[in-house]
GUFI-692863 format. One record per residue (C-alpha): residue number from 1; x, y, z. Coordinates in steps of 0.5 Angstrom, whole numbers, plus 500, padded with zeros to 3 digits. Layout:
N
<kelo: NUM; xx: X; yy: Y; zz: Z>;
...
***
This chain:
88
<kelo: 1; xx: 291; yy: 409; zz: 582>;
<kelo: 2; xx: 288; yy: 415; zz: 584>;
<kelo: 3; xx: 286; yy: 421; zz: 580>;
<kelo: 4; xx: 285; yy: 429; zz: 581>;
<kelo: 5; xx: 282; yy: 433; zz: 578>;
<kelo: 6; xx: 285; yy: 439; zz: 576>;
<kelo: 7; xx: 281; yy: 443; zz: 571>;
<kelo: 8; xx: 275; yy: 442; zz: 566>;
<kelo: 9; xx: 274; yy: 447; zz: 559>;
<kelo: 10; xx: 272; yy: 454; zz: 563>;
<kelo: 11; xx: 264; yy: 455; zz: 561>;
<kelo: 12; xx: 264; yy: 449; zz: 558>;
<kelo: 13; xx: 257; yy: 446; zz: 555>;
<kelo: 14; xx: 255; yy: 439; zz: 557>;
<kelo: 15; xx: 258; yy: 436; zz: 551>;
<kelo: 16; xx: 264; yy: 439; zz: 550>;
<kelo: 17; xx: 269; yy: 439; zz: 556>;
<kelo: 18; xx: 276; yy: 439; zz: 555>;
<kelo: 19; xx: 279; yy: 436; zz: 562>;
<kelo: 20; xx: 285; yy: 434; zz: 566>;
<kelo: 21; xx: 286; yy: 430; zz: 571>;
<kelo: 22; xx: 293; yy: 428; zz: 575>;
<kelo: 23; xx: 295; yy: 421; zz: 577>;
<kelo: 24; xx: 297; yy: 422; zz: 584>;
<kelo: 25; xx: 301; yy: 416; zz: 584>;
<kelo: 26; xx: 306; yy: 417; zz: 578>;
<kelo: 27; xx: 304; yy: 425; zz: 576>;
<kelo: 28; xx: 301; yy: 424; zz: 570>;
<kelo: 29; xx: 297; yy: 428; zz: 566>;
<kelo: 30; xx: 290; yy: 425; zz: 564>;
<kelo: 31; xx: 288; yy: 429; zz: 559>;
<kelo: 32; xx: 280; yy: 429; zz: 555>;
<kelo: 33; xx: 281; yy: 433; zz: 549>;
<kelo: 34; xx: 279; yy: 434; zz: 542>;
<kelo: 35; xx: 283; yy: 429; zz: 537>;
<kelo: 36; xx: 287; yy: 432; zz: 532>;
<kelo: 37; xx: 285; yy: 433; zz: 525>;
<kelo: 38; xx: 288; yy: 429; zz: 520>;
<kelo: 39; xx: 292; yy: 435; zz: 518>;
<kelo: 40; xx: 294; yy: 437; zz: 525>;
<kelo: 41; xx: 296; yy: 430; zz: 525>;
<kelo: 42; xx: 300; yy: 430; zz: 518>;
<kelo: 43; xx: 303; yy: 437; zz: 520>;
<kelo: 44; xx: 306; yy: 434; zz: 526>;
<kelo: 45; xx: 309; yy: 427; zz: 522>;
<kelo: 46; xx: 312; yy: 432; zz: 517>;
<kelo: 47; xx: 315; yy: 437; zz: 523>;
<kelo: 48; xx: 318; yy: 430; zz: 527>;
<kelo: 49; xx: 321; yy: 430; zz: 533>;
<kelo: 50; xx: 329; yy: 427; zz: 533>;
<kelo: 51; xx: 332; yy: 425; zz: 528>;
<kelo: 52; xx: 332; yy: 417; zz: 527>;
<kelo: 53; xx: 325; yy: 418; zz: 531>;
<kelo: 54; xx: 319; yy: 415; zz: 526>;
<kelo: 55; xx: 313; yy: 418; zz: 525>;
<kelo: 56; xx: 309; yy: 414; zz: 526>;
<kelo: 57; xx: 303; yy: 414; zz: 531>;
<kelo: 58; xx: 303; yy: 407; zz: 535>;
<kelo: 59; xx: 296; yy: 404; zz: 536>;
<kelo: 60; xx: 295; yy: 405; zz: 544>;
<kelo: 61; xx: 298; yy: 413; zz: 542>;
<kelo: 62; xx: 294; yy: 418; zz: 538>;
<kelo: 63; xx: 295; yy: 426; zz: 537>;
<kelo: 64; xx: 290; yy: 430; zz: 541>;
<kelo: 65; xx: 290; yy: 439; zz: 541>;
<kelo: 66; xx: 289; yy: 442; zz: 548>;
<kelo: 67; xx: 286; yy: 448; zz: 548>;
<kelo: 68; xx: 291; yy: 453; zz: 550>;
<kelo: 69; xx: 286; yy: 456; zz: 555>;
<kelo: 70; xx: 287; yy: 449; zz: 559>;
<kelo: 71; xx: 295; yy: 451; zz: 560>;
<kelo: 72; xx: 292; yy: 454; zz: 566>;
<kelo: 73; xx: 291; yy: 447; zz: 569>;
<kelo: 74; xx: 297; yy: 443; zz: 568>;
<kelo: 75; xx: 301; yy: 443; zz: 575>;
<kelo: 76; xx: 307; yy: 448; zz: 575>;
<kelo: 77; xx: 313; yy: 446; zz: 578>;
<kelo: 78; xx: 312; yy: 449; zz: 585>;
<kelo: 79; xx: 306; yy: 443; zz: 585>;
<kelo: 80; xx: 300; yy: 450; zz: 583>;
<kelo: 81; xx: 295; yy: 450; zz: 578>;
<kelo: 82; xx: 293; yy: 456; zz: 575>;
<kelo: 83; xx: 286; yy: 459; zz: 577>;
<kelo: 84; xx: 281; yy: 457; zz: 573>;
<kelo: 85; xx: 275; yy: 453; zz: 573>;
<kelo: 86; xx: 276; yy: 448; zz: 578>;
<kelo: 87; xx: 270; yy: 445; zz: 579>;
<kelo: 88; xx: 270; yy: 448; zz: 586>;
***
């Protein structure tokens, strides 16, 4: 797996650093961020997704909260990311 760094929380302190990478082989996004609190997980389960789909969260999955200002680092269809703190 070859990951490409996309961005980190702007003006990040050393101990809080939501970060996004992209797997260059698959295009998958790898996201480090805050775990959603119990109230957020419960709300997501209450809202659900598609009819008939379980709202249980499997052991191999989790719910994270991605800060809105991190959306700038998610690749767009044209392959460009935003202009935030990309570490360069």
